[in-house]
C-alpha positions in Angstrom: -27.0 27.1 -14.3 -24.5 25.9 -11.7 -21.0 25.2 -13.1 -18.9 22.6 -11.4 -16.0 21.7 -13.7 -15.5 18.0 -12.9 -19.1 17.2 -12.0 -20.5 18.7 -15.2 -18.0 16.7 -17.4 -17.8 13.4 -15.6 -21.1 12.8 -13.8 -23.9 15.1 -14.8 -24.3 13.7 -18.3 -25.2 10.3 -16.8 -28.0 11.3 -14.5 -30.8 9.6 -16.5 -28.8 6.7 -17.9 -30.2 3.4 -16.9 -27.5 1.3 -18.6 -24.9 -0.5 -16.4 -22.0 1.4 -15.1 -20.4 -0.9 -12.4 -20.4 -4.7 -12.3 -19.7 -5.6 -8.7 -18.5 -8.6 -6.8 -18.6 -7.1 -3.3 -20.6 -8.4 -0.4 -23.8 -6.5 0.4 -24.2 -4.9 -3.0 -26.2 -5.6 -6.1 -24.3 -7.3 -8.9 -24.9 -4.3 -11.2 -25.2 -0.6 -10.7 -26.6 1.7 -13.4 -25.2 5.2 -14.0 -28.5 6.6 -12.7 -28.3 4.6 -9.5 -24.6 5.6 -9.0 -25.5 9.3 -9.3 -28.4 8.8 -6.9 -26.0 7.2 -4.4 -23.5 10.0 -4.8 -26.3 12.6 -4.2 -27.3 10.8 -1.0 -23.7 10.8 0.2 -23.4 14.5 -0.7 -26.3 15.2 1.7 -24.4 13.1 4.4 -21.3 15.3 3.8 -23.3 18.5 4.3 -25.0 17.0 7.4 -21.5 16.2 8.7 -20.5 19.9 8.5 -18.5 19.6 5.2 -18.5 22.9 3.3 -16.9 23.8 -0.1 -13.1 23.4 0.1 -13.2 21.2 3.2 -11.2 17.9 3.1 -12.9 14.5 3.2 -10.3 12.0 4.3 -11.1 8.3 3.4 -9.2 5.2 4.5 -11.7 2.5 3.6 -11.9 -0.8 1.7 -12.3 -0.6 -2.1 -16.1 -0.5 -2.5 -18.6 1.2 -4.8 -19.6 3.4 -1.8 -16.0 4.8 -1.7 -16.2 5.6 -5.4 -19.6 7.3 -4.9 -18.1 9.2 -2.0 -15.5 10.6 -4.5 -18.4 11.7 -6.8 -20.2 13.2 -3.8 -17.2 15.2 -2.7 -16.9 16.6 -6.2 -20.6 17.5 -6.2 -20.5 19.1 -2.8 -17.4 21.1 -3.6 -15.2 19.3 -1.1 -11.6 18.1 -1.5 -11.3 14.3 -1.7 -8.4 12.8 0.3 -8.0 9.0 -0.2 -5.4 7.1 1.9 -3.7 3.8 1.4 -5.5 1.2 3.4 -2.1 -0.2 4.6 -1.2 3.0 6.5 -1.0 2.5 10.3 -2.3 4.7 13.1 0.8 6.9 13.4 0.8 7.6 9.6 -2.9 8.4 9.5 -2.5 10.6 12.6 0.0 12.8 10.6 -2.4 13.1 7.6 -5.3 14.1 9.9 -3.2 16.7 11.7 -1.8 18.1 8.4 -5.0 18.2 6.3 -7.5 19.0 9.1 -10.4 17.1 7.4 -14.0 18.0 8.3 -14.9 14.3 7.8 -12.9 11.1 8.3 -14.3 7.8 6.8 -12.6 4.7 8.1 -13.3 1.1 9.1 -15.1 0.5 12.4 -11.9 -1.0 14.0 -10.1 2.3 13.5 -12.9 4.6 14.5 -12.2 4.9 18.3 -8.5 5.6 17.7 -9.1 8.2 15.0 -12.1 10.0 16.5 -10.2 12.1 19.1 -7.6 13.0 16.3 -10.4 14.1 14.0 -12.3 16.0 16.7 -9.1 17.9 17.6 -9.1 19.3 14.1 -12.8 20.1 14.1 -13.9 17.0 12.2 -16.1 13.9 12.7 -15.8 10.2 11.9 -18.0 7.9 10.0 -17.3 4.2 9.2 -17.3 2.0 6.1 -16.4 -1.7 6.3 -15.6 -4.3 3.7 -19.1 -5.7 3.8 -20.7 -2.3 3.3 -21.8 -1.9 6.9 -21.0 1.2 9.1 -22.4 4.6 10.0 -21.9 5.9 6.5 -24.5 3.5 5.1 -26.8 4.3 8.1 -26.6 8.0 7.4 -27.4 7.5 3.7 -30.8 5.9 4.5 -33.6 8.3 3.7 -31.5 11.0 2.1 -32.8 12.5 -1.2 -31.6 11.1 -4.5 -30.8 14.5 -5.9 -28.4 17.3 -4.6 -28.0 20.9 -5.7 -24.5 20.8 -7.1 -22.0 23.3 -5.6 -20.3 25.6 -8.0 -16.6 24.9 -8.5 -14.2 26.3 -11.1 -11.2 25.0 -12.9 -8.7 26.2 -10.3 -10.6 25.0 -7.3 -9.1 22.0 -5.5 -10.7 18.6 -6.2 -8.3 16.3 -4.5 -5.4 16.2 -2.1 -3.1 13.2 -2.5 -0.1 12.6 -0.2 3.2 11.6 -1.7 6.6 10.8 -0.3 8.8 13.7 0.8 12.6 14.0 0.4 12.9 14.2 4.2 10.5 11.3 4.8 7.6 13.7 5.5 4.7 13.2 3.2 3.5 16.1 1.1 0.0 16.8 0.1 -0.3 17.4 -3.7 -3.1 19.8 -4.4 -5.0 18.7 -7.6 -7.5 21.1 -9.2 -10.6 20.3 -11.2 -8.8 21.3 -14.4 -5.7 19.3 -13.5 -7.9 16.2 -13.4 -10.2 17.0 -16.3 -7.6 18.1 -18.8 -5.7 14.9 -18.2 -8.8 12.8 -18.4 -9.8 14.3 -21.8 -6.3 13.8 -23.1 -6.2 10.1 -22.1 -9.7 9.3 -23.4 -8.8 10.8 -26.8 -5.3 9.2 -27.0 -6.5 5.7 -25.8 -9.7 6.0 -27.8 -11.9 5.1 -24.8 -15.7 5.1 -25.7 -19.0 4.0 -24.2 -18.5 0.6 -25.9 -15.4 -0.1 -23.7 -15.5 -2.4 -20.7 -12.7 -2.0 -18.1 -11.4 -4.6 -15.8 -10.7 -2.5 -12.6 -8.4 -4.4 -10.2 -6.4 -1.4 -9.0 -6.8 0.4 -5.6 -8.8 3.6 -5.7 -6.6 5.5 -3.1 -4.1 6.2 -5.9 -3.9 8.4 -9.0 -3.8 5.3 -11.3 -7.0 3.5 -10.0 -9.0 6.6 -9.3 -8.2 9.3 -11.8 -6.6 7.4 -14.7 -9.1 4.5 -14.6 -12.3 5.8 -13.2 -12.3 9.4 -14.5 -11.6 8.2 -18.1 -14.5 5.7 -18.0 -16.8 8.2 -16.4 -16.0 10.8 -19.1 -16.4 8.2 -21.9 -19.5 6.5 -20.3 -17.9 3.0 -20.4 -18.7 0.1 -18.2 -16.4 -1.1 -15.3 -16.0 -4.5 -13.8 -15.1 -3.3 -10.3 -13.0 -6.0 -8.5 -12.0 -5.7 -4.8 -8.4 -6.2 -5.8 -6.1 -8.2 -8.0 -7.8 -11.5 -8.5 -6.2 -13.7 -11.2 -9.2 -15.9 -11.7 -11.6 -13.0 -11.9 -9.4 -11.1 -14.4 -9.0 -14.1 -16.6 -12.8 -14.8 -16.4 -13.6 -11.2 -17.3 -11.3 -10.9 -20.3 -13.6 -12.5 -23.0 -16.3 -9.8 -22.2 -13.9 -6.9 -21.6 -11.9 -4.5 -23.8 -9.4 -2.7 -21.5 -7.2 -3.6 -18.5 -5.2 -1.0 -16.6 -2.6 -2.5 -14.3 0.9 -2.4 -12.8 3.7 -4.6 -13.9 2.9 -7.1 -11.2 -0.5 -7.8 -12.9 1.2 -8.8 -16.1 3.9 -11.0 -14.6 1.2 -12.9 -12.7 -1.0 -13.2 -15.7 2.0 -14.6 -17.7 2.5 -17.1 -14.9 -0.9 -18.7 -15.6 -1.3 -21.0 -18.6 -4.9 -19.8 -19.1 -3.6 -16.5 -20.5 -3.8 -17.2 -24.2 -4.3 -15.2 -27.4 -7.8 -16.7 -27.6 -8.8 -15.5 -24.1 -7.5 -12.0 -24.9 -9.0 -11.9 -28.4 -11.8 -9.4 -27.3 -9.4 -7.2 -25.5 -8.5 -3.9 -27.1 -5.9 -2.4 -24.8 -3.6 -3.5 -22.0 -2.1 -0.5 -20.1 0.7 -0.5 -17.6 2.0 2.2 -15.2 3.0 3.2 -11.7 6.3 1.3 -11.9 8.7 0.4 -14.7 7.7 -2.5 -16.9 10.6 -4.8 -17.6 11.3 -5.1 -21.4 11.2 -8.9 -21.1 7.6 -8.8 -19.6 6.6 -6.6 -22.5 8.1 -9.1 -25.0 6.7 -12.2 -23.3 3.2 -10.7 -23.1 3.2 -9.8 -26.8 4.4 -13.3 -27.8 1.7 -15.0 -25.6 -1.3 -12.8 -26.4 -0.5 -10.9 -29.6 -1.1 -7.6 -27.6 1.6 -5.1 -27.0 1.2 -3.6 -23.5 0.9 0.2 -23.6 3.2 1.8 -21.0 2.7 5.3 -19.8 4.3 7.6 -17.2 3.0 9.9 -14.6 3.1 10.8 -10.9 0.8 12.1 -8.2 1.9 15.7 -8.8 1.5 15.6 -12.6 -1.2 13.0 -13.3 -0.2 11.3 -16.6 2.5 13.1 -18.7 3.5 10.6 -21.4 2.2 7.6 -23.2 3.3 5.2 -25.8 1.1 5.6 -28.9 -2.2 3.8 -29.5 -1.2 3.4 -33.1 2.5 3.1 -33.9 5.4 1.5 -32.1 5.0 0.8 -28.4 8.7 0.6 -27.5 9.6 -1.7 -24.6 11.6 0.1 -21.9 10.1 3.5 -22.9 7.1 5.5 -21.7 6.4 7.2 -25.0 5.7 10.8 -25.9 4.3 13.7 -24.0 0.5 13.9 -23.9 -1.1 16.7 -26.1 -0.8 20.0 -24.2 2.0 18.6 -22.0 5.7 19.7 -22.4 8.7 17.7 -21.2 12.3 18.8 -21.0 15.4 17.2 -19.7 17.8 19.3 -17.7 21.1 19.1 -15.9 20.2 18.3 -12.2 22.8 20.7 -11.0 22.5 23.7 -13.3 19.0 23.3 -14.7 20.3 23.8 -18.2 18.9 21.7 -21.1 21.0 18.5 -21.8 22.0 17.5 -25.3 19.8 15.1 -27.3 20.3 11.5 -26.1 21.9 12.5 -22.8 20.4 11.6 -19.4 18.7 14.6 -17.6 16.2 15.5 -15.0 12.6 15.1 -16.3 10.7 18.4 -16.0 7.0 18.8 -16.9 4.7 21.7 -17.7 1.0 21.6 -18.6 -2.5 21.9 -17.3 -2.0 18.4 -15.7 0.6 19.8 -13.2 -0.6 20.2 -9.7 -1.2 23.5 -7.9 1.5 22.9 -5.2 2.1 21.2 -1.9 -0.5 21.7 0.9 0.8 24.2 3.4 4.4 23.8 2.0 5.1 27.0 0.0 8.8 26.5 0.4 8.8 22.9 -0.9 6.5 24.0 -3.8 9.0 26.8 -4.7 11.9 24.3 -4.6 10.3 21.9 -7.0 8.4 24.3 -9.3 10.5 26.5 -11.6 9.4 30.1 -12.3 8.4 29.2 -15.9 6.0 26.6 -14.6 8.0 23.5 -15.1 7.8 20.9 -12.3 11.0 19.1 -11.4 10.0 15.4 -11.1 13.1 14.0 -9.5 13.2 11.3 -12.2 16.1 11.0 -14.6 15.2 10.3 -18.2 16.6 10.0 -21.7 14.9 10.8 -25.1 15.7 8.7 -28.2 15.9 10.0 -31.7 12.2 9.5 -32.2 11.3 11.4 -29.0 10.4 8.4 -26.9 11.2 9.0 -23.2 12.9 6.3 -21.1 13.0 6.7 -17.3 16.5 5.6 -16.3 16.5 6.2 -12.6 15.6 8.7 -9.8 17.8 11.4 -8.4 15.9 11.0 -5.2 16.1 7.6 -3.5 12.4 6.9 -3.9 11.6 3.2 -4.2 8.5 2.2 -6.2 7.3 -1.2 -5.2 4.0 -2.7 -6.5 3.2 0.8 -7.9 3.5 2.4 -4.4 6.0 5.0 -3.4 8.4 4.3 -0.5 10.9 6.7 0.8 14.0 4.9 2.3 14.6 7.5 5.1 11.3 6.7 6.8 12.3 3.0 7.1 15.9 3.9 8.0 14.7 6.1 10.9 12.7 3.1 12.3 15.6 0.6 11.9 18.2 3.1 13.3 16.1 3.2 16.5 16.6 -0.5 17.1 18.9 -1.1 20.1 22.4 -2.1 18.8 22.0 -0.6 15.3 24.7 2.0 14.3 23.1 2.9 10.9 21.2 1.5 8.0 20.7 2.0 4.3 17.5 1.1 2.5 17.3 0.8 -1.2 15.4 -0.9 -4.1 16.6 -3.5 -6.5 14.8 -4.7 -9.6 12.0 -7.2 -9.1 10.0 -8.8 -11.9 6.8 -8.9 -9.8 6.8 -5.7 -7.8 9.1 -3.5 -10.0 11.4 -3.0 -7.0 12.2 -5.1 -3.9 13.1 -3.2 -0.7 16.5 -4.2 0.8 17.9 -3.0 4.1 21.6 -3.2 4.9 22.2 -2.7 8.7 25.4 -2.0 10.5 25.5 -3.1 14.2 27.3 -1.1 16.9 30.6 -2.7 18.0 30.0 -5.7 20.2 26.2 -5.5 19.7 24.0 -8.3 18.5 21.3 -7.3 16.0 18.8 -9.9 14.9 16.5 -10.0 11.9 13.6 -10.6 14.2 14.2 -7.3 16.0 14.5 -5.5 12.7 11.3 -7.0 11.4 9.5 -6.2 14.6 10.5 -2.5 14.3 9.4 -2.4 10.6 6.0 -3.8 11.6 5.0 -0.3 12.8 5.0 0.7 9.1 2.6 -0.2 6.4 3.3 -3.6 5.0 4.3 -2.4 1.6 7.2 -0.6 3.3 8.6 -3.7 4.9 12.1 -4.7 3.6 12.1 -8.1 1.8 15.7 -8.8 2.8 17.8 -7.7 5.7 21.6 -7.9 5.4 23.9 -7.4 8.5 27.0 -5.7 7.2 30.2 -4.4 8.7 30.1 -0.9 7.1 28.3 1.1 4.4 30.3 2.3 1.4 30.8 6.1 1.3 32.1 8.6 -1.2 34.7 11.3 -0.3 31.9 13.6 1.0 30.7 10.8 3.4 27.5 10.1 1.5 26.4 6.5 1.5 26.8 5.1 -2.0 23.5 3.1 -2.6 24.6 2.3 -6.1 27.5 0.3 -4.7 25.1 -1.5 -2.3 22.7 -2.3 -5.2 25.6 -3.7 -7.2 26.9 -5.8 -4.3 23.4 -7.2 -3.7 23.0 -8.3 -7.3 26.5 -9.8 -7.1 
């Protein structure tokens, strides 16, 4: 019998289940998709992958709207032994061009309006392009017609790659995190057990599925448990509130909870059937945690993870969920705090670099052995770049990031990429981009810009330059300043800029 680590655990058990899996609100789709129908769709797509030249280990790059077909494409890639590479739909052409050149995907799935621009790039790497649009139309759907509803699953072992997810690099160059079948499955099993997810659960899914949170944390756990999913196209306040009385779990980012709190319809009565509210991808402000508990009687469960490690810690299901903390390490996961300079363990209660070891930790960066060696210690601990603190009860708090990464709306933004764009604007001498706390998005992007002597730099010019980047990378505020604060080594002191902005 064929062994495919992820497929055998997440998908194969549901082949003959006629009960509902997905409840959809997308155009061109039925309102309900059973587990059996979902597996049949994945099988048809697996045949499309093979017909497109995809072989085991090949990358399937997808930049497409959130639809059930994209989810089935993930299942198909697993079944066909391919490596799934989802991209943020906000990425622009220059950004997608880099990912295609770096990952050399055998198949690129994009919207029809991107196809002509991406086809020569894909073909240069030996790949082809198919299309998937928001209404379900496109060549992907056309190729599915008439394909068999079953597919001979390709063998894949625990150490084979299942996904490649790009994350921000310290030089502004994105790095592809290589995630294995066991990385994903071990984490999924730990979360299902810890959060007590069962086939009786009904998830409200309003997250994107190009990201660890929406795809692996949300969908993998509900596939393993066999629960039902209300699959929303995105964050829709009305739809989430309407779904609550018939649902049990919501996974979201802090923005979800601040927006829910802003609506008077969020009451203890409306949330009475809910079992669990989970938050991640960005820090949840303690006041949001407290306000949500007061309004609904539910304590939000905050957890912590990143692309390279999947989930590493979680507040407990039973026991205190401490505002401002991300809880304890998951079973089988080790965390230690070290001195960022020496790597030596720091005393209890001191701030240190968060390092993680466990089956959840990725295999390394795609085609970047030097970068992998820099961030992975010989004893298997991954250096996260986050600074943390453990309290007397072992709860971890993330207090900041050694790297200047900004997390806005649950998405990673590296300042240097924005600074490079702003610094190229005529008349700009230099710039500094940083994040400040924001109750809605976690962090708001601020850009301080220093003009050259006698030069005039306008906000319109800066906004026009930033428009070449994905929208979530656009600064919310531009400040024209005379100079940037520096330390004795000449390094810009972004902590001083953050303080001056708050002031």
